Every structure is written in structure tokens, then in C-alpha cells.
N, C-alpha and C positions, 0 to 999 in steps of 0.2 A: 473503627478497625485499626489495627499495626500498619503504619504504611514506610515501607521500606526502603522509598524513592525518594529524592531533594523535594523542601516544599516547593512549591506550582506545577509537581506533576499529581496527576489521579488516575484511577481504574478510570475507561473510557465509559463502564459499563454502569456506574456507580452515579453517574451523570443521564447517561444515555441507555435507560435497561433496556430498550425494546430492542437493538444492536444484535446482530449473528456474531458472533466471532469466531473467525475462519483460519488461525493463527500457523498461517502456512512454514512460517520458520520453527515455530516449535515441531512439525511433523516430519515426515523422511519426504513428504512430496513435494517437494520444494528443487527449483536449478542446481541446486547442489545434493541434493538427494539425502540428505542426514541434517539433524535439528544441526540450525545453528547456535556458533558459541556463547553465549548469553542469556538464553532463552531457555528458563527456569520453569516455568510454568504457561498454559495456552491463553493469557491474558495480554488485554489489551491496554497498553499503559501511553498517554500524552500531557501536552501541557494544560493549565486548567483554559486557557484562551479557545483551543484547538479545541476541547470539551466541549465548551461554550459553544461557541459556532457550529457543532455537529448536533448538539439537542437542538439548535432551531434549524437545521436542515432536516434531521429526524423526524421534526413535528412537520415542518411540508411535504418531508414525502409521503409520512405517514397518512396525511391526510388526501396524497394524489392515490395510496393505495401499494406506496411499496415501503420496504425495509431495508437498514442498508446492514451489511456486510461490509466488515472491516478483514482485512488480511492482513494489516500491518500498520505501527506509527510510530512509538518510539524503538530506535535500535540501538543498541548500545555499539560505540568505536570496535568493541572486540568482533560482533557480529559482520561490520562492515571489513575489519582487517581478512575477518575468515574467508567473507565474500572476494576477494581480491586474490587475496592465495589460490581458492581453486581457478578466479580466471585465469590464470596462471600458468597450471595444472593443466596443460596440454593433454594427459593422456588420459584426463576423466571427463569420460564422454556420455557417461550412462544415462544422463538427462536429455543430454541431447534433441531427441524423436520426439520432447514432448513442452522443452522453453526454448530451442534454438537450434531448429532443422536447415534453415535456411542460410546459418553464417555461421564460421568457424570461428573457436573460442578467442581469436586473435583478433576479432572483432567486436569483443564486448565490452572490455575499458574503452577504446579507441570510441568507438559508435556509439556513448552515452547510455549504456545501458546499465553500468556497473559503475560505483565514483569511490575515490577513496575519501571524499567527506559528501557526509548527506546531510539534506537536511529533516531526514525520519533520527536523526544521533543530536539534531537541536531538537527536539521533540516535539517537532512544528510540521512533519511530514503526514501524510495520511493515506493508505491504498482501501481501497473499496471499490465498490459494485453496489448496483441493486437487487431484491430480489422481490418480486409480486406476491402480494399477500394471497391476491387468489388461486395462483397456481403453487406457492410456495418454493416456484424456480428461477434462477437469476436471470436475471433480461440477457437477452442474446448481445454482447457489447462484440462482438468480430471475433474475436481472440480471446483466449483463457488469460490471466491472472500472470503478470511476469514473461510472459509470452515476447521474444526477442525479436524483432521482425515488422518493420514497415507497415505490418498490417494494425501494427497500435497505434500507431502514430493517427493524433485526429487531424480528419481531413485526409484519412486512406483514400485511395482511389478505388480499392478493390473489396471492399466490403459493400452488403446492400443495405440502400435508403431505412431500413426497419432498424440495422445495427447503428447507424449514424445517426438516426432518431434517438435511437438510447441511449448512446452517449452524450446526449445532447440534452436530453432529459439530467443526466449526474452535471454535468460540466455550467451545465445555466443555474443550479440551485449551489452546488458550492462556489461558482464566481460569484455570485448573489450575496452570500454569506462569508466574503472576503478570502477563500482561497484563489489561490494561482496555481492554473493547469500547466502540466510539459507534455508539451509537444509529441513524444516520442513515447510518452503512457496512457493512456486511457485513463488509467485508473488512478495516477498517483497525481496528488494535489498536497501547496505548502501552502499555510496560513500566511499573508501577506503580511499582516503586523506583528511579526514573530516576536515570542516573550525575553528569547535566548539566542539570536541571531549569531553570536561569535563565541557560542560556546556546546561543544562536543562532548557530551556525556558520556560514562561507560557504564555504568551501573545495570544490574543484571536482572533482566522481567521473572520478579518470583513475583 
């Protein structure tokens, strides 16, 4: 296979063939309402270290009856810049009912929902959830992916015990395999031992 990205990065599906790839930033159903800059194909790319850790996560979850669904991993800096520009455009609220109904756009960056520098751009972050093998449905995590609200926080008070339990299934296995959780987003994890902790990449996803 001819790779078009730097050495040290891989297609996640090459290492974890049974993952479900739902690349939201390639689609128009995301917080911006358009395909993000730099997303030329609906594929998940990450560092080899992240892929190896997720392979172990996938094996454990498969034995428990779950499949990983991945929304995003490596994200080009040009895409991060796209999000930051969108966050500064207070007139564009077409996706507000779906992703940030309870906050104004002026709170998106100060609230920690979007940052000008991201672990995704270092290739070390992953956004994901779990799908039941039995039902084919995503586990109920209390909010959708990328929902900018306190209900997306770990330890949120206004979700059900079942939803909190589902989040704990994902969190426990991710932390067991070397990932750190982000308190504001139940779906977001960063590999503790990053391969490129100081490098922000900008190659396109294709």
C-alpha cells in the first residue's frame, strides 16, 4: 500500500480491521455543518502507538460483546484552523440545535470545547464510542458525539446510571491501555505516551 503520510502513521483499519469508521468531519453532519478542510477521504489515521493500543482495546471489547466506532483521530492543523474560524463566526448557527443548543458560540473556545492546538493534530488523540455486537446499536452515552454541554462531562449529574455505566466501560478499558480521559468529553482520549508530543502535523487525510 502506498502511504501518503509521514512514517510513524498508519490507517487504523489496517491494525484494527473490525472497527467502524464514522468520520464525521468528512461528512456534513458535524458541528460546522460542512466537510472540514484536509479531510479528503473517510478514513481514520493515527500514530502506530495509538493503533497498537487500540488493537488491544478492541480485542478486550470484542470479547465483552462490543465493537469500537471511531469518529476522529489524526486531524490536520488546517482542520483545526477551520474549526477556530467557524467558532469565531457568531452568525453561523445552523448546527446549534444538534451540537451546542445550550451555549453561545462565544463560549465554545473559552469553555474548552475547541482549542487552537489539539492532541488530534499530534496524531495521539482518538474520539470513539462502543457499539453492541448483539444489537448493532451504539451504547447510550447520554449525549451524542461532539455535543457541547456539561452533560458530556465525565461525572455529569444529569445522566442516567445506565449512561454513566456505559461511559465507564469505555473509560476503564481506555485508561487500562494507556489513554488519558478528557473531563469535558466522554468520547475523547489521548495516549499518555505520545509519539510526537511537540509536533502539530498538517498533512491531508486521504
